[in-house]
LOBA-141705 format. One line per field, with one value per residue (C-alpha): x, y, z; chain. Coordinates in steps of 0.2 Angstrom, whole numbers, plus 5000, padded with zeros to 4 digits. Example, Ala and Ser with C-alpha at 12.3 -4.5 7.8 and 13.67 -1.06 7.14 Angstrom:
2
px: 5062; 5068
py: 4978; 4995
pz: 5039; 5036
chain: A; A
This chain:
628
px: 4862; 4843; 4840; 4823; 4818; 4800; 4797; 4782; 4781; 4784; 4798; 4808; 4806; 4813; 4828; 4832; 4832; 4843; 4856; 4857; 4860; 4874; 4881; 4880; 4871; 4854; 4840; 4822; 4811; 4793; 4780; 4770; 4767; 4760; 4750; 4752; 4771; 4769; 4760; 4774; 4788; 4779; 4779; 4797; 4802; 4794; 4804; 4820; 4826; 4841; 4837; 4824; 4825; 4811; 4809; 4799; 4783; 4783; 4800; 4793; 4778; 4789; 4802; 4789; 4782; 4797; 4812; 4825; 4835; 4826; 4836; 4829; 4833; 4831; 4831; 4847; 4852; 4854; 4836; 4830; 4842; 4834; 4816; 4820; 4828; 4811; 4800; 4808; 4802; 4784; 4787; 4799; 4787; 4791; 4785; 4794; 4786; 4796; 4795; 4811; 4823; 4837; 4853; 4854; 4856; 4839; 4846; 4860; 4847; 4836; 4851; 4857; 4840; 4834; 4818; 4807; 4806; 4790; 4786; 4797; 4793; 4793; 4779; 4778; 4762; 4752; 4737; 4747; 4751; 4734; 4735; 4753; 4749; 4735; 4746; 4759; 4747; 4740; 4758; 4759; 4767; 4763; 4773; 4775; 4788; 4785; 4780; 4766; 4752; 4759; 4760; 4742; 4734; 4742; 4737; 4719; 4719; 4725; 4743; 4758; 4765; 4783; 4787; 4803; 4811; 4825; 4841; 4852; 4866; 4855; 4850; 4867; 4873; 4859; 4862; 4880; 4875; 4864; 4878; 4890; 4877; 4874; 4893; 4896; 4880; 4886; 4903; 4896; 4884; 4899; 4909; 4895; 4892; 4910; 4910; 4894; 4901; 4917; 4907; 4895; 4908; 4920; 4925; 4924; 4908; 4904; 4892; 4889; 4878; 4873; 4876; 4862; 4869; 4855; 4862; 4862; 4873; 4875; 4884; 4881; 4897; 4890; 4873; 4883; 4894; 4880; 4866; 4855; 4846; 4851; 4832; 4829; 4844; 4845; 4835; 4837; 4850; 4864; 4863; 4845; 4851; 4870; 4870; 4889; 4892; 4904; 4898; 4887; 4901; 4912; 4899; 4898; 4917; 4924; 4938; 4942; 4942; 4955; 4957; 4942; 4937; 4918; 4906; 4891; 4880; 4892; 4905; 4920; 4925; 4939; 4932; 4939; 4927; 4931; 4921; 4916; 4921; 4917; 4926; 4928; 4910; 4905; 4893; 4892; 4904; 4909; 4914; 4924; 4925; 4929; 4926; 4942; 4939; 4939; 4955; 4963; 4956; 4964; 4980; 4989; 4983; 4988; 5005; 5008; 5004; 5015; 5029; 5027; 5027; 5043; 5053; 5062; 5081; 5085; 5104; 5113; 5131; 5133; 5130; 5146; 5158; 5176; 5188; 5202; 5208; 5201; 5183; 5183; 5188; 5174; 5160; 5165; 5163; 5147; 5140; 5144; 5136; 5120; 5117; 5116; 5103; 5116; 5118; 5131; 5141; 5148; 5162; 5170; 5171; 5156; 5154; 5161; 5145; 5139; 5121; 5124; 5132; 5118; 5105; 5116; 5116; 5097; 5094; 5105; 5097; 5081; 5073; 5074; 5055; 5051; 5054; 5071; 5069; 5084; 5085; 5098; 5100; 5108; 5095; 5080; 5079; 5082; 5065; 5057; 5069; 5061; 5043; 5050; 5059; 5047; 5030; 5018; 5000; 4986; 4986; 5005; 5009; 5001; 4998; 4999; 4988; 4972; 4975; 4994; 5008; 5018; 5036; 5050; 5055; 5037; 5037; 5053; 5045; 5052; 5064; 5079; 5082; 5097; 5103; 5115; 5126; 5122; 5136; 5125; 5111; 5107; 5112; 5094; 5089; 5103; 5096; 5079; 5089; 5099; 5082; 5077; 5093; 5092; 5073; 5067; 5053; 5048; 5037; 5028; 5029; 5015; 5010; 5010; 5010; 5025; 5026; 5036; 5047; 5057; 5070; 5088; 5098; 5112; 5121; 5134; 5145; 5158; 5166; 5176; 5163; 5176; 5184; 5166; 5164; 5181; 5175; 5159; 5148; 5142; 5136; 5149; 5136; 5127; 5143; 5146; 5128; 5131; 5148; 5144; 5148; 5160; 5163; 5176; 5173; 5189; 5191; 5194; 5212; 5216; 5209; 5216; 5214; 5195; 5195; 5195; 5181; 5171; 5174; 5168; 5153; 5147; 5150; 5138; 5125; 5127; 5132; 5124; 5141; 5158; 5170; 5189; 5201; 5219; 5232; 5237; 5220; 5219; 5235; 5228; 5212; 5222; 5233; 5219; 5214; 5195; 5189; 5171; 5176; 5165; 5151; 5164; 5170; 5151; 5149; 5164; 5158; 5141; 5150; 5160; 5144; 5136; 5152; 5164; 5156; 5160; 5175; 5191; 5191; 5208; 5200; 5184; 5196; 5206; 5190; 5183; 5199; 5201; 5220; 5218; 5235; 5227; 5229; 5245; 5242; 5252; 5267; 5269; 5279; 5293; 5287; 5271; 5282; 5293; 5279; 5275; 5277; 5291; 5287; 5288; 5289; 5271; 5265; 5273; 5266; 5249; 5250; 5256; 5242; 5229; 5234; 5236; 5219; 5211; 5222; 5215; 5197; 5196; 5199; 5207; 5209; 5219; 5229; 5234; 5240; 5250; 5258; 5260; 5252; 5237; 5220; 5218; 5234; 5229; 5212; 5219; 5231; 5216; 5206; 5220; 5221; 5202; 5203; 5219
py: 4957; 4954; 4935; 4928; 4910; 4905; 4889; 4878; 4872; 4880; 4868; 4873; 4891; 4889; 4878; 4892; 4905; 4895; 4890; 4908; 4915; 4903; 4907; 4926; 4928; 4938; 4928; 4934; 4919; 4919; 4904; 4900; 4885; 4883; 4898; 4908; 4906; 4913; 4929; 4931; 4930; 4943; 4955; 4952; 4955; 4972; 4975; 4973; 4956; 4950; 4931; 4919; 4902; 4889; 4870; 4857; 4862; 4879; 4882; 4877; 4888; 4903; 4901; 4903; 4920; 4931; 4939; 4937; 4922; 4908; 4894; 4877; 4870; 4853; 4837; 4828; 4810; 4817; 4822; 4804; 4796; 4807; 4803; 4784; 4784; 4791; 4779; 4763; 4767; 4763; 4750; 4742; 4742; 4759; 4770; 4785; 4798; 4813; 4829; 4827; 4813; 4812; 4802; 4788; 4769; 4762; 4744; 4751; 4761; 4745; 4735; 4748; 4751; 4733; 4739; 4734; 4749; 4744; 4759; 4774; 4787; 4805; 4817; 4832; 4840; 4840; 4832; 4816; 4814; 4806; 4793; 4788; 4787; 4775; 4764; 4764; 4758; 4745; 4738; 4735; 4751; 4754; 4771; 4783; 4797; 4812; 4831; 4840; 4834; 4816; 4815; 4823; 4811; 4796; 4799; 4803; 4785; 4778; 4775; 4784; 4798; 4805; 4822; 4823; 4837; 4848; 4844; 4857; 4852; 4856; 4873; 4878; 4873; 4883; 4898; 4897; 4896; 4911; 4922; 4916; 4919; 4937; 4941; 4935; 4944; 4960; 4958; 4955; 4970; 4981; 4975; 4978; 4995; 5000; 4994; 5003; 5019; 5017; 5014; 5028; 5041; 5036; 5049; 5036; 5030; 5012; 5000; 4982; 4969; 4952; 4937; 4943; 4961; 4968; 4983; 4979; 4994; 5012; 5024; 5043; 5047; 5036; 5046; 5062; 5057; 5047; 5059; 5043; 5041; 5025; 5021; 5021; 5010; 4997; 4982; 4985; 4979; 4990; 4993; 4999; 5015; 5015; 5009; 5010; 5000; 4985; 4977; 4964; 4959; 4957; 4946; 4935; 4933; 4934; 4945; 4962; 4978; 4991; 5009; 5009; 5026; 5028; 5042; 5045; 5059; 5074; 5067; 5056; 5044; 5031; 5015; 4999; 4984; 4968; 4951; 4945; 4927; 4915; 4898; 4902; 4905; 4922; 4930; 4948; 4962; 4979; 4995; 5010; 5025; 5044; 5059; 5063; 5081; 5079; 5069; 5083; 5096; 5086; 5082; 5098; 5097; 5079; 5082; 5097; 5086; 5072; 5084; 5091; 5074; 5069; 5086; 5081; 5082; 5065; 5068; 5078; 5082; 5065; 5056; 5064; 5051; 5055; 5060; 5068; 5085; 5090; 5083; 5092; 5109; 5106; 5102; 5116; 5128; 5121; 5122; 5140; 5143; 5134; 5149; 5160; 5162; 5167; 5157; 5143; 5136; 5118; 5113; 5096; 5080; 5068; 5056; 5068; 5071; 5088; 5084; 5077; 5093; 5103; 5093; 5094; 5113; 5113; 5102; 5113; 5129; 5138; 5131; 5113; 5111; 5117; 5108; 5103; 5103; 5095; 5098; 5090; 5103; 5091; 5077; 5088; 5091; 5109; 5112; 5106; 5114; 5131; 5125; 5113; 5127; 5141; 5133; 5138; 5145; 5136; 5138; 5143; 5130; 5115; 5101; 5113; 5106; 5114; 5126; 5127; 5120; 5125; 5126; 5119; 5136; 5139; 5121; 5126; 5141; 5145; 5130; 5126; 5123; 5113; 5116; 5101; 5102; 5121; 5122; 5113; 5126; 5133; 5152; 5157; 5151; 5158; 5176; 5169; 5161; 5178; 5187; 5174; 5177; 5196; 5198; 5182; 5182; 5170; 5172; 5156; 5152; 5161; 5172; 5190; 5189; 5189; 5176; 5180; 5166; 5164; 5151; 5148; 5143; 5130; 5126; 5113; 5109; 5096; 5108; 5124; 5137; 5151; 5142; 5141; 5160; 5162; 5152; 5161; 5146; 5153; 5171; 5181; 5190; 5174; 5166; 5180; 5179; 5160; 5161; 5170; 5156; 5143; 5125; 5114; 5095; 5084; 5069; 5053; 5050; 5066; 5060; 5042; 5041; 5041; 5026; 5013; 5021; 5023; 5005; 4999; 5011; 5004; 4986; 4989; 4995; 4980; 4966; 4957; 4952; 4962; 4957; 4958; 4962; 4960; 4974; 4971; 4975; 4990; 4997; 4994; 5004; 5018; 5019; 5017; 5033; 5032; 5042; 5039; 5045; 5039; 5033; 5021; 5015; 5011; 5001; 4991; 4987; 4982; 4970; 4963; 4960; 4950; 4940; 4938; 4921; 4914; 4924; 4929; 4948; 4950; 4943; 4954; 4969; 4964; 4962; 4979; 4989; 4980; 4982; 5000; 5010; 5022; 5011; 5020; 5036; 5047; 5043; 5046; 5031; 5034; 5019; 5029; 5043; 5031; 5025; 5043; 5044; 5055; 5072; 5091; 5096; 5103; 5087; 5077; 5089; 5087; 5068; 5068; 5080; 5070; 5053; 5060; 5069; 5052; 5043; 5056; 5053; 5070; 5079; 5095; 5101; 5085; 5085; 5103; 5100; 5085; 5094; 5110; 5122; 5133; 5126; 5140; 5135; 5117; 5122; 5132; 5117; 5105; 5118; 5118; 5100; 5098; 5110; 5104
pz: 5115; 5113; 5114; 5118; 5122; 5118; 5129; 5126; 5144; 5161; 5167; 5151; 5155; 5173; 5166; 5153; 5166; 5177; 5164; 5156; 5174; 5176; 5159; 5163; 5146; 5147; 5139; 5140; 5143; 5137; 5139; 5123; 5112; 5094; 5089; 5105; 5103; 5085; 5092; 5105; 5091; 5080; 5095; 5099; 5081; 5082; 5098; 5089; 5096; 5087; 5088; 5095; 5102; 5103; 5100; 5091; 5082; 5090; 5082; 5065; 5066; 5072; 5059; 5045; 5050; 5056; 5047; 5061; 5065; 5074; 5082; 5085; 5102; 5094; 5104; 5107; 5112; 5130; 5130; 5125; 5138; 5152; 5145; 5144; 5161; 5168; 5157; 5164; 5181; 5175; 5161; 5150; 5135; 5128; 5113; 5107; 5096; 5092; 5081; 5071; 5068; 5080; 5077; 5090; 5090; 5096; 5098; 5109; 5119; 5121; 5127; 5139; 5148; 5145; 5137; 5122; 5111; 5103; 5093; 5087; 5074; 5070; 5065; 5054; 5061; 5077; 5068; 5066; 5085; 5090; 5077; 5081; 5100; 5096; 5085; 5099; 5111; 5099; 5098; 5116; 5123; 5141; 5142; 5128; 5127; 5117; 5116; 5126; 5114; 5114; 5133; 5135; 5123; 5129; 5147; 5140; 5134; 5150; 5146; 5155; 5146; 5148; 5142; 5131; 5140; 5134; 5144; 5153; 5141; 5126; 5133; 5136; 5119; 5110; 5120; 5115; 5097; 5099; 5105; 5091; 5078; 5085; 5086; 5068; 5062; 5070; 5062; 5045; 5047; 5052; 5037; 5026; 5033; 5031; 5013; 5009; 5016; 5006; 4990; 4993; 4997; 4984; 4971; 4958; 4950; 4954; 4946; 4951; 4942; 4945; 4933; 4921; 4920; 4932; 4942; 4960; 4966; 4959; 4970; 4972; 4961; 4947; 4948; 4946; 4932; 4922; 4926; 4931; 4948; 4957; 4961; 4942; 4936; 4951; 4946; 4927; 4915; 4914; 4895; 4896; 4904; 4898; 4880; 4879; 4894; 4892; 4908; 4899; 4889; 4904; 4912; 4897; 4893; 4911; 4904; 4913; 4903; 4910; 4905; 4893; 4886; 4886; 4880; 4891; 4885; 4884; 4895; 4892; 4906; 4908; 4915; 4923; 4922; 4931; 4932; 4950; 4951; 4965; 4963; 4945; 4943; 4936; 4948; 4940; 4936; 4944; 4935; 4942; 4932; 4932; 4921; 4912; 4914; 4933; 4932; 4923; 4935; 4950; 4942; 4946; 4964; 4966; 4958; 4969; 4985; 4979; 4976; 4993; 5001; 4992; 4994; 5009; 5012; 5020; 5022; 5036; 5039; 5048; 5032; 5025; 5030; 5033; 5047; 5037; 5040; 5023; 5027; 5044; 5036; 5023; 5035; 5047; 5033; 5027; 5045; 5045; 5028; 5035; 5046; 5031; 5017; 5004; 4988; 4989; 4975; 4977; 4965; 4964; 4954; 4952; 4966; 4980; 4989; 4983; 4986; 5003; 5007; 5000; 5010; 5025; 5024; 5021; 5036; 5047; 5042; 5047; 5031; 5037; 5039; 5022; 5005; 4998; 4979; 4969; 4950; 4939; 4925; 4913; 4915; 4909; 4891; 4886; 4879; 4895; 4908; 4908; 4911; 4924; 4934; 4932; 4928; 4915; 4913; 4905; 4886; 4886; 4873; 4864; 4876; 4892; 4906; 4911; 4925; 4921; 4932; 4946; 4943; 4955; 4961; 4967; 4975; 4984; 4992; 5009; 5007; 4997; 4978; 4973; 4955; 4951; 4936; 4934; 4921; 4908; 4910; 4892; 4890; 4887; 4904; 4913; 4912; 4919; 4933; 4936; 4938; 4951; 4961; 4960; 4963; 4970; 4957; 4944; 4928; 4923; 4904; 4895; 4910; 4913; 4932; 4943; 4957; 4972; 4979; 4995; 4991; 4995; 4980; 4981; 4965; 4961; 4947; 4942; 4930; 4932; 4930; 4929; 4914; 4906; 4909; 4900; 4886; 4885; 4889; 4906; 4910; 4920; 4930; 4935; 4940; 4952; 4959; 4962; 4969; 4985; 4997; 4989; 4994; 4985; 4988; 4990; 4978; 4987; 4981; 4990; 5007; 5007; 5026; 5024; 5012; 5025; 5035; 5020; 5015; 5033; 5031; 5015; 5021; 5036; 5023; 5011; 5022; 5036; 5043; 5043; 5029; 5033; 5019; 5018; 5021; 5003; 4996; 5008; 5001; 4983; 4988; 4994; 4979; 4966; 4957; 4961; 4946; 4952; 4969; 4984; 4972; 4964; 4981; 4985; 4969; 4973; 4991; 4984; 4972; 4986; 4996; 4982; 4977; 4992; 4997; 4980; 4973; 4982; 4986; 4977; 4961; 4963; 4965; 4949; 4939; 4946; 4942; 4925; 4924; 4924; 4923; 4935; 4949; 4953; 4944; 4955; 4945; 4926; 4921; 4908; 4898; 4894; 4886; 4877; 4865; 4860; 4841; 4835; 4827; 4831; 4849; 4847; 4840; 4854; 4867; 4860; 4860; 4878; 4884; 4874; 4882; 4900; 4898; 4894; 4907; 4921; 4916; 4907; 4923; 4918; 4936; 4942; 4926; 4928; 4945; 4940; 4925; 4937; 4924; 4926; 4922; 4909; 4901; 4900; 4893; 4879; 4874; 4875; 4864; 4851; 4852; 4848; 4833; 4827
chain: A; A; A; A; A; A; A; A; A; A; A; A; A; A; A; A; A; A; A; A; A; A; A; A; A; A; A; A; A; A; A; A; A; A; A; A; A; A; A; A; A; A; A; A; A; A; A; A; A; A; A; A; A; A; A; A; A; A; A; A; A; A; A; A; A; A; A; A; A; A; A; A; A; A; A; A; A; A; A; A; A; A; A; A; A; A; A; A; A; A; A; A; A; A; A; A; A; A; A; A; A; A; A; A; A; A; A; A; A; A; A; A; A; A; A; A; A; A; A; A; A; A; A; A; A; A; A; A; A; A; A; A; A; A; A; A; A; A; A; A; A; A; A; A; A; A; A; A; A; A; A; A; A; A; A; A; A; A; A; A; A; A; A; A; A; A; A; A; A; A; A; A; A; A; A; A; A; A; A; A; A; A; A; A; A; A; A; A; A; A; A; A; A; A; A; A; A; A; A; A; A; A; A; A; A; A; A; A; A; A; A; A; A; A; A; A; A; A; A; A; A; A; A; A; A; A; A; A; A; A; A; A; A; A; A; A; A; A; A; A; A; A; A; A; A; A; A; A; A; A; A; A; A; A; A; A; A; A; A; A; A; A; A; A; A; A; A; A; A; A; A; A; A; A; A; A; A; A; A; A; A; A; A; A; A; A; A; A; A; A; A; A; A; A; A; A; A; A; A; A; A; A; A; A; A; A; A; A; A; A; A; A; A; A; A; A; A; A; A; A; A; A; A; A; A; A; A; A; A; A; A; A; A; A; A; A; A; A; A; A; A; A; A; A; A; A; A; A; A; A; A; A; A; A; A; A; A; A; A; A; A; A; A; A; A; A; A; A; A; A; A; A; A; A; A; A; A; A; A; A; A; A; A; A; A; A; A; A; A; A; A; A; A; A; A; A; A; A; A; A; A; A; A; A; A; A; A; A; A; A; A; A; A; A; A; A; A; A; A; A; A; A; A; A; A; A; A; A; A; A; A; A; A; A; A; A; A; A; A; A; A; A; A; A; A; A; A; A; A; A; A; A; A; A; A; A; A; A; A; A; A; A; A; A; A; A; A; A; A; A; A; A; A; A; A; A; A; A; A; A; A; A; A; A; A; A; A; A; A; A; A; A; A; A; A; A; A; A; A; A; A; A; A; A; A; A; A; A; A; A; A; A; A; A; A; A; A; A; A; A; A; A; A; A; A; A; A; A; A; A; A; A; A; A; A; A; A; A; A; A; A; A; A; A; A; A; A; A; A; A; A; A; A; A; A; A; A; A; A; A; A; A; A; A; A; A; A; A; A; A; A; A; A; A; A; A; A; A; A; A; A; A; A; A; A; A; A; A; A; A; A; A; A; A; A; A; A; A; A; A; A; A; A; A; A; A; A; A; A; A; A; A; A; A; A; A; A; A; A; A; A; A; A; A; A; A; A; A
């Protein structure tokens, strides 16, 4: 810190040096008063001093001519007490002439020191001092307290003069103030510089105006977008250079304008304009804007980066909960598959953890440090699925983005792509997928260029793909390309021993404290059909976590199950068959199959097992039922 103290008298110089040394604060001290003090101050300013300190008339003169902070080491009650204590040694008839008004009780002062304070006033300029000294003497003052000029003139007239000195307490306080001001100033300068750097290096154009619409800031990006130099527009009204600007209106109304489209010369920009409010008073406005064409240019790059950041498999095999023999066998096989790059086909009902297995295989493979891209083939509209999977070139179709778009297979390069619900993929896209599997090459829509991709494909289905092949809904050659390594997930009802473990696992996720359930409820959970499998169990536990403090768990269970006949679905009750309407044997068979198909959640695999017939036979019967 560069601090200078300009002392009007030598004794003060010595005091400042002593106090600053005690405080361990470096303060450079210079002796000078009135005009000589001003000359010293000008020189110190050129030498980059951060703050100056002086007192009395010398401070007043300095503060008018320099552009750095100047602190007044103004007199305090302490200073007057010291001076009066010195004055009473010579006389009790005292006059007090000071440069600025100091808050103190003159009656209290007279009483404490038993003096007559015959004259007390303050002056504005040194030219008034002599007249005041003469007036104090005329009123009977035998000792006069004041500054250097006051003391010298009083003694010239034969009256004792006491110099109103600055006390050590005052010096200490003013040095502390100087340090605080410099510290705060540096912080403000650092914040201002940071803000300036942010604004100047922003890719967005930024304009700031004052309450009159006069431009006060215009960053380099604004210069480039608008084609206007900052030095030309700053200091002028914004609408003088930018006729289409809405900043003037924002200043007037105080209402923001967001997402406004604005024409500037040959450019179209998108602008946000916001009023600057300080305590509900509008102090100006700020606009941020970008060239729309640039936004379009960056969109593909930005989208690609966003994809890459999010394309991470978060699950491992540890997240597949269960200790049953079936789960152990499934995970053992999946871990072996992770060592290979061959295509995997995962089959199983919805909610049995097919994606967890896919992510676990990816995270246990050599591709774990590369993207994991999950695609739900049934969730993307058919007319968009091709461009999402394989990408497209610029101009491939109306509305195609400038520069084209990278497809999901390209984004998964060196990683894994997970094609969920592969059975719903349209036939026309199955041939394109077959080419990727065979050649590891993709063609973007509208492109004549082949792009090589290194991806591992894991597909999943909750339907029987072989039956789809038999029906002609799925390509036979694609089925055999996918069905290299096969995993069949196990429905929850077939691994009942895992239900309690899964229940506790989800309780730990949704509840802060463990929740105990009765053996009766445990038994019911094990006997329930669980058509939604683990996902349905998770939903049930989440419902318990929200309601168990207010509603008994038994009631929550009944409400969740809804009185379903599937609660004990392992037995086909005779009562169900008794209400079948009479008819031909074929008609009754069709009605039984129709009812049970609905009863089993339209799960052909489970129903075929329960009826002890092949899935193909069941499917044919269902097909006849459908077509009458």
